[in-house]
C-alpha positions in Angstrom: 47.6 -85.7 -43.9 50.7 -87.0 -42.2 52.8 -84.3 -43.8 50.4 -81.7 -42.6 50.4 -83.1 -39.1 54.2 -83.1 -39.1 54.2 -79.6 -40.4 52.2 -78.4 -37.4 54.3 -80.5 -35.0 57.5 -78.9 -36.1 59.4 -76.4 -33.9 58.8 -73.6 -36.4 55.1 -74.2 -36.5 54.9 -74.3 -32.7 56.8 -71.0 -32.5 54.5 -69.5 -35.2 51.4 -70.6 -33.3 52.8 -69.2 -30.1 53.5 -65.9 -31.8 50.1 -65.8 -33.4 48.4 -66.4 -30.1 50.4 -63.8 -28.3 49.7 -61.3 -31.1 46.0 -62.0 -30.8 46.1 -61.5 -27.0 48.0 -58.2 -27.4 45.5 -56.9 -30.0 42.6 -57.9 -27.7 44.2 -56.1 -24.8 44.7 -53.0 -26.9 41.0 -53.1 -28.1 39.7 -53.6 -24.5 42.0 -50.8 -23.2 40.8 -48.4 -25.8 37.2 -49.2 -25.0 37.8 -48.5 -21.3 39.7 -45.3 -22.0 36.8 -44.0 -24.2 34.5 -44.4 -21.2 36.7 -41.9 -19.2 35.5 -38.3 -19.5 37.4 -36.4 -22.2 38.9 -33.8 -19.8 40.4 -36.7 -17.7 42.0 -38.5 -20.6 43.6 -35.6 -22.5 47.0 -34.3 -21.6 48.5 -31.1 -22.7 51.9 -31.7 -24.1 52.2 -28.5 -26.2 55.2 -26.4 -25.4 53.1 -23.4 -24.3 50.3 -25.4 -22.6 47.6 -23.9 -24.9 45.1 -26.5 -23.8 45.5 -25.8 -20.1 42.3 -24.6 -18.5 43.1 -22.1 -15.7 41.9 -22.2 -12.2 39.9 -19.0 -12.8 38.0 -20.8 -15.6 37.4 -23.9 -13.5 36.0 -21.6 -10.8 33.6 -19.9 -13.2 32.5 -23.2 -14.8 31.7 -24.8 -11.4 29.4 -21.9 -10.6 27.3 -22.4 -13.8 23.9 -23.7 -12.8 22.1 -23.2 -16.1 22.5 -24.8 -19.4 24.8 -23.0 -21.8 25.2 -24.0 -25.5 28.2 -23.3 -27.6 27.0 -23.1 -31.3 30.1 -23.5 -33.5 29.2 -22.2 -36.9 32.0 -23.7 -39.0 32.9 -26.8 -41.0 34.1 -29.2 -38.4 36.6 -31.0 -40.6 38.3 -27.8 -41.8 38.4 -26.1 -38.4 41.8 -25.7 -36.8 42.5 -28.8 -34.6 43.6 -26.6 -31.7 40.2 -24.9 -31.6 38.3 -28.2 -31.8 40.4 -29.8 -29.1 40.1 -26.9 -26.7 36.3 -26.5 -27.2 35.7 -30.2 -26.5 38.0 -30.2 -23.4 36.4 -27.0 -22.1 32.8 -28.2 -22.5 33.6 -31.6 -20.9 34.3 -29.9 -17.5 30.6 -29.5 -16.8 27.4 -31.3 -17.8 25.8 -27.8 -18.1 28.0 -26.9 -21.1 26.9 -28.2 -24.5 28.6 -28.0 -27.9 26.7 -28.0 -31.2 28.4 -27.8 -34.5 26.5 -26.2 -37.4 27.9 -26.4 -40.9 27.1 -22.9 -42.4 27.3 -24.4 -46.0 24.7 -27.0 -45.3 22.7 -24.7 -43.1 23.2 -21.1 -44.4 20.1 -19.9 -42.6 21.9 -20.4 -39.2 24.1 -17.4 -39.9 21.0 -15.2 -40.2 19.4 -16.8 -37.2 22.3 -16.1 -34.9 23.3 -12.8 -36.6 26.9 -13.8 -37.2 29.4 -15.0 -39.8 31.1 -18.3 -40.5 33.9 -19.3 -38.1 32.3 -17.9 -35.0 31.1 -19.5 -31.8 27.8 -18.3 -30.4 27.5 -18.8 -26.7 24.0 -18.7 -25.4 22.2 -19.1 -22.0 18.4 -19.6 -22.4 17.6 -18.8 -18.8 19.3 -15.4 -18.8 18.5 -14.8 -22.4 22.0 -13.5 -23.0 24.1 -14.3 -26.0 27.6 -13.3 -27.2 29.9 -14.3 -30.0 33.5 -15.3 -30.1 35.3 -15.4 -33.4 38.0 -17.9 -34.3 40.2 -14.8 -34.9 39.8 -13.9 -31.2 41.0 -17.4 -30.3 43.9 -17.8 -32.8 45.2 -14.3 -32.6 47.4 -12.9 -35.4 49.8 -10.0 -35.2 47.9 -8.4 -38.1 44.3 -7.8 -38.7 43.7 -10.6 -41.3 42.3 -14.0 -40.6 44.6 -16.0 -38.4 45.6 -19.2 -40.1 47.5 -21.9 -38.3 50.8 -20.6 -39.8 50.3 -16.9 -38.9 48.7 -17.1 -35.5 51.0 -15.8 -32.8 48.9 -16.5 -29.7 46.0 -18.7 -28.5 43.3 -17.2 -26.3 40.7 -20.0 -26.1 40.7 -20.0 -22.3 40.3 -16.3 -21.8 37.7 -15.8 -24.6 35.4 -18.7 -23.7 35.5 -18.0 -20.0 34.8 -14.3 -20.5 31.8 -15.2 -22.8 30.6 -17.8 -20.3 30.7 -15.3 -17.5 28.9 -12.7 -19.6 25.9 -15.0 -20.5 25.4 -16.3 -17.0 25.5 -12.9 -15.2 24.0 -9.6 -15.9 26.2 -7.4 -13.7 28.4 -4.8 -15.5 31.0 -2.5 -14.0 32.4 0.9 -14.9 36.0 2.1 -14.3 37.3 5.6 -14.9 41.0 6.5 -15.3 42.2 10.0 -14.6 43.9 12.3 -17.0 45.4 15.8 -17.0 48.4 14.9 -14.8 50.7 13.2 -17.3 49.1 9.8 -16.6 49.9 6.8 -18.8 47.1 5.5 -21.0 45.9 2.0 -20.1 47.3 -0.4 -22.7 45.1 -2.4 -25.0 46.2 -5.5 -23.2 45.0 -4.1 -19.8 41.6 -2.8 -21.2 41.1 -6.2 -22.9 41.6 -8.0 -19.6 39.2 -5.6 -17.9 36.6 -6.1 -20.6 36.8 -9.9 -20.0 35.7 -9.2 -16.4 32.8 -7.0 -17.7 34.5 -3.8 -16.7 34.2 -0.9 -19.2 36.6 2.0 -19.0 36.3 5.8 -19.7 38.6 8.8 -19.3 37.9 11.3 -16.5 39.4 14.8 -16.5 39.2 15.7 -12.8 40.0 19.4 -13.4 36.6 19.8 -15.1 34.7 17.6 -12.8 32.6 18.7 -9.8 32.4 15.2 -8.4 33.2 11.6 -9.3 30.5 10.2 -11.6 27.7 8.2 -9.8 28.3 5.2 -12.0 32.0 5.0 -11.1 32.7 1.6 -9.5 36.4 2.1 -9.6 38.8 5.0 -10.2 42.3 4.3 -11.6 45.3 6.7 -11.4 47.9 5.3 -13.7 51.3 7.0 -13.3 50.5 10.7 -12.6 53.7 12.6 -13.2 52.4 16.0 -12.0 50.6 16.7 -8.8 46.8 17.0 -8.3 45.4 20.2 -7.1 43.9 20.6 -3.6 40.4 20.7 -5.1 41.0 17.5 -7.0 42.4 15.7 -3.9 39.2 16.9 -2.1 37.1 15.1 -4.8 39.2 11.9 -4.3 38.9 12.1 -0.5 35.2 12.7 -0.7 34.8 9.8 -3.1 36.7 7.4 -0.7 34.7 8.6 2.3 31.5 7.6 0.5 32.8 4.0 0.0 34.7 4.6 -3.3 37.4 2.4 -4.7 40.7 3.8 -6.0 43.7 2.0 -7.5 46.8 4.2 -7.8 50.1 3.3 -9.6 52.9 5.8 -8.8 55.2 7.1 -11.5 58.8 8.1 -11.9 58.8 11.8 -11.5 61.0 14.5 -9.9 58.1 16.9 -9.5 56.6 17.6 -6.1 53.5 15.4 -5.4 52.6 16.9 -2.1 48.9 16.8 -2.5 48.5 13.3 -3.9 51.1 11.8 -1.5 49.3 13.7 1.3 46.1 11.7 0.5 48.0 8.4 0.6 49.6 9.5 3.9 46.1 10.0 5.3 45.4 6.4 4.6 48.6 5.2 6.4 51.0 5.0 3.4 53.9 7.5 3.4 55.8 7.7 0.1 59.6 7.9 0.5 62.0 10.1 -1.4 64.0 8.6 -4.3 63.6 5.2 -5.9 63.9 1.8 -4.4 66.8 -0.6 -5.0 67.1 -4.1 -3.6 70.5 -5.9 -3.4 68.8 -9.2 -2.5 65.7 -9.5 -4.6 66.4 -8.0 -8.0 66.5 -9.2 -11.6 70.0 -10.5 -12.6 71.8 -7.8 -10.5 69.8 -4.9 -11.8 69.0 -3.5 -8.4 66.1 -1.2 -9.6 64.4 -4.2 -11.3 62.7 -5.5 -8.2 61.4 -9.0 -7.6 59.2 -8.2 -4.5 58.2 -10.5 -1.7 54.5 -11.1 -2.4 52.0 -12.0 0.3 48.5 -12.2 -1.1 45.4 -14.2 0.0 41.7 -14.4 -0.9 40.6 -12.6 -4.1 44.1 -11.0 -4.4 45.6 -14.5 -4.7 43.4 -15.7 -7.5 45.5 -17.2 -10.3 48.7 -16.4 -8.6 51.0 -19.4 -8.6 54.7 -18.4 -9.0 54.7 -15.1 -7.1 56.8 -13.7 -10.0 56.2 -10.0 -10.1 58.6 -7.3 -11.3 58.6 -3.6 -10.3 60.9 -1.2 -12.1 61.9 2.3 -10.9 59.5 2.0 -8.1 58.7 4.4 -5.3 58.7 2.9 -1.8 56.4 3.5 1.1 56.4 3.0 4.8 53.4 2.5 7.0 52.4 5.4 9.1 49.5 6.3 11.4 46.3 6.9 9.3 44.2 10.0 9.8 41.4 7.9 11.2 41.5 4.8 13.5 38.9 3.1 11.3 41.4 2.7 8.5 43.2 -0.6 8.3 46.2 -1.4 6.1 47.1 -4.6 4.3 50.6 -4.7 2.9 50.9 -7.4 0.2 54.2 -6.5 -1.5 57.6 -5.5 0.0 61.3 -5.4 -0.7 63.7 -7.6 1.3 65.4 -6.1 4.4 68.2 -5.1 1.9 66.0 -2.6 0.2 67.3 1.0 -0.2 65.6 4.3 -0.8 68.1 6.0 -3.1 68.4 9.7 -3.7 71.2 11.8 -5.1 72.4 12.5 -1.5 71.9 9.3 0.4 70.8 5.7 0.5 68.6 4.6 3.3 68.4 0.8 4.0 65.1 -0.8 5.1 62.1 -2.9 4.1 59.9 -0.9 1.9 56.3 -1.3 0.9 55.7 -1.7 -2.8 52.1 -2.6 -2.7 49.3 -2.1 -0.1 45.6 -1.7 0.3 43.9 0.6 2.9 40.3 -0.1 3.7 37.7 1.6 5.8 34.1 0.8 6.7 31.9 3.9 6.1 28.2 4.7 6.6 26.5 6.1 3.5 22.9 6.7 2.4 21.6 4.6 -0.4 19.2 5.6 -3.1 16.3 5.1 -0.7 17.8 7.4 1.9 18.7 4.6 4.3 22.2 4.3 5.8 24.2 1.3 4.8 27.7 0.2 5.4 30.2 0.2 2.5 33.9 -0.4 2.3 36.2 2.2 0.8 39.3 0.8 -0.7 42.6 2.5 -1.7 45.2 0.2 -3.4 48.6 1.7 -4.1 51.5 0.3 -6.2 54.9 1.8 -6.2 55.4 1.8 -9.9 53.1 2.1 -12.9 55.6 0.0 -14.8 53.8 -3.0 -13.2 51.3 -2.9 -16.1 53.5 -1.4 -18.8 53.1 -3.3 -22.0 56.8 -3.4 -22.8 57.4 -5.2 -19.5 54.5 -7.6 -19.5 55.2 -8.6 -23.1 59.0 -9.0 -22.6 58.6 -11.2 -19.5 55.7 -13.5 -20.3 56.1 -15.5 -17.1 55.4 -12.5 -14.9 52.2 -12.4 -13.0 52.0 -8.6 -13.0 48.7 -8.4 -14.9 47.1 -11.1 -12.8 48.0 -9.2 -9.6 46.7 -5.9 -11.0 43.4 -7.3 -12.3 42.9 -9.1 -8.9 43.3 -5.8 -7.1 40.7 -4.3 -9.5 38.1 -7.1 -9.2 38.6 -7.2 -5.4 37.2 -3.7 -5.3 34.0 -4.7 -7.1 31.2 -6.6 -5.4 30.5 -10.0 -6.9 33.0 -9.5 -9.7 34.9 -12.5 -10.9 38.4 -12.0 -12.3 38.3 -13.7 -15.6 41.1 -11.7 -17.0 43.1 -14.5 -18.6 46.0 -13.7 -20.8 46.5 -15.4 -24.1 49.2 -18.0 -24.5 52.0 -17.4 -27.0 52.4 -19.7 -30.0 55.9 -18.5 -30.7 58.6 -21.2 -30.7 60.8 -21.0 -27.5 64.5 -21.7 -27.7 66.6 -22.8 -24.8 69.4 -20.2 -24.6 71.8 -19.1 -21.9 71.5 -15.3 -21.8 73.7 -14.9 -18.7 75.8 -18.1 -18.1 77.3 -18.3 -14.7 79.8 -20.8 -13.3 77.1 -23.4 -12.4 75.5 -23.1 -15.9 78.9 -23.6 -17.6 79.6 -26.6 -15.3 76.3 -28.3 -16.1 76.0 -27.5 -19.8 79.7 -27.9 -20.9 82.1 -29.3 -18.3 80.2 -32.3 -17.1 79.0 -33.5 -20.6 82.6 -33.1 -22.0 84.0 -34.9 -19.0 81.5 -37.8 -19.5 82.4 -38.1 -23.2 86.2 -38.1 -22.4 85.7 -40.6 -19.6 83.6 -42.9 -21.8 86.2 -42.8 -24.6 89.0 -43.8 -22.1 87.0 -46.8 -20.8 86.2 -47.9 -24.4 89.8 -47.5 -25.5 91.1 -49.6 -22.5 88.6 -52.4 -23.1 89.5 -52.4 -26.7 93.2 -53.0 -26.0 92.5 -56.1 -23.7 
């Protein structure tokens, strides 16, 4: 017993006891801390450290989620353990933003009848709202998007569209309002890219072609008319159709194109609404992309619905037409300019360069009295939005510069035309690996990346060498 007592009274045993006690305290603190953290809502304790922020939930989604008043259930028909971790993480984080959103996992192997019940296949999410009796389905393939048509595995997926797909589905099942947009053809217009039509679909906007030359009027179900880069002029009769449509409270979005043909009739309609198109193309020596004066980075001034989801004001316009404000044909027309060049903008033609501040994007609105289906007069707002270049939504531009907010601005201008429409057009996030490269190194970049580090290394070596000799 004396030996045992002496053993515990030794310095080594005292240090060991102290270490054991401290270890026990640390373990207890860790356990208690984890218990406290688990009490915090999941969306508050998860941080997105992925390089492309794939788990980030946009402000648009948060806005839609806050408006949900009815219970919505996400039935995930998949084996939970084998489901891609990114999908599981995002669904849990998304649903945790509202007590009205519920997630229920159903293993189709254990419950094969569920596939028949919900009329879908394995690896799908069925989003359902009991009150509206509306249901839609989102496939895992729509969330983890592959560059080919086959099932997107974690190794082949090129983009992640969880935010856009779930918010679009949520918006669909909680609202029964649908919209119809027509895009003109017959004047060399560009076709809307699949990326643009996909974004419009997310906002419950379907699209159809409209050949104005064969039309006697704009269809009654037309909520919006899009003119995407007409390269030849409209006839006088076609312009009359457009003018009549606007006077009845119609909505038109026009993107001008690079063309040398006379556009007297179409530009004449824009002038009626206070926007005069200038000759030539716009260059900007102050706000341009890396010295390419025709690659414009405009001054953007948006508010309200037009500002939804806009954070960086990074928009690019290439080979753009410029406009100046003029007196509209009617005093009731008001003009809101939301995109301009700097004061060092130039309208460039073969003969001259005219300096000034040019309009690159603007909206003209007018309150008009029209008869509704019951024959009563009601007030509607006509809306004409004009962009200087259809390259704003060109897929080559939007895919090459992923940080641009071109598509967000465009879809905002579309949904701003539609009553009670929410812009849930959320682009997918790339899963491609990003590398830090210096494409166009300038003096400052060379100084920071090369000169300063080399100087520190040399200076450190000199100090070390001097101390070594002492």
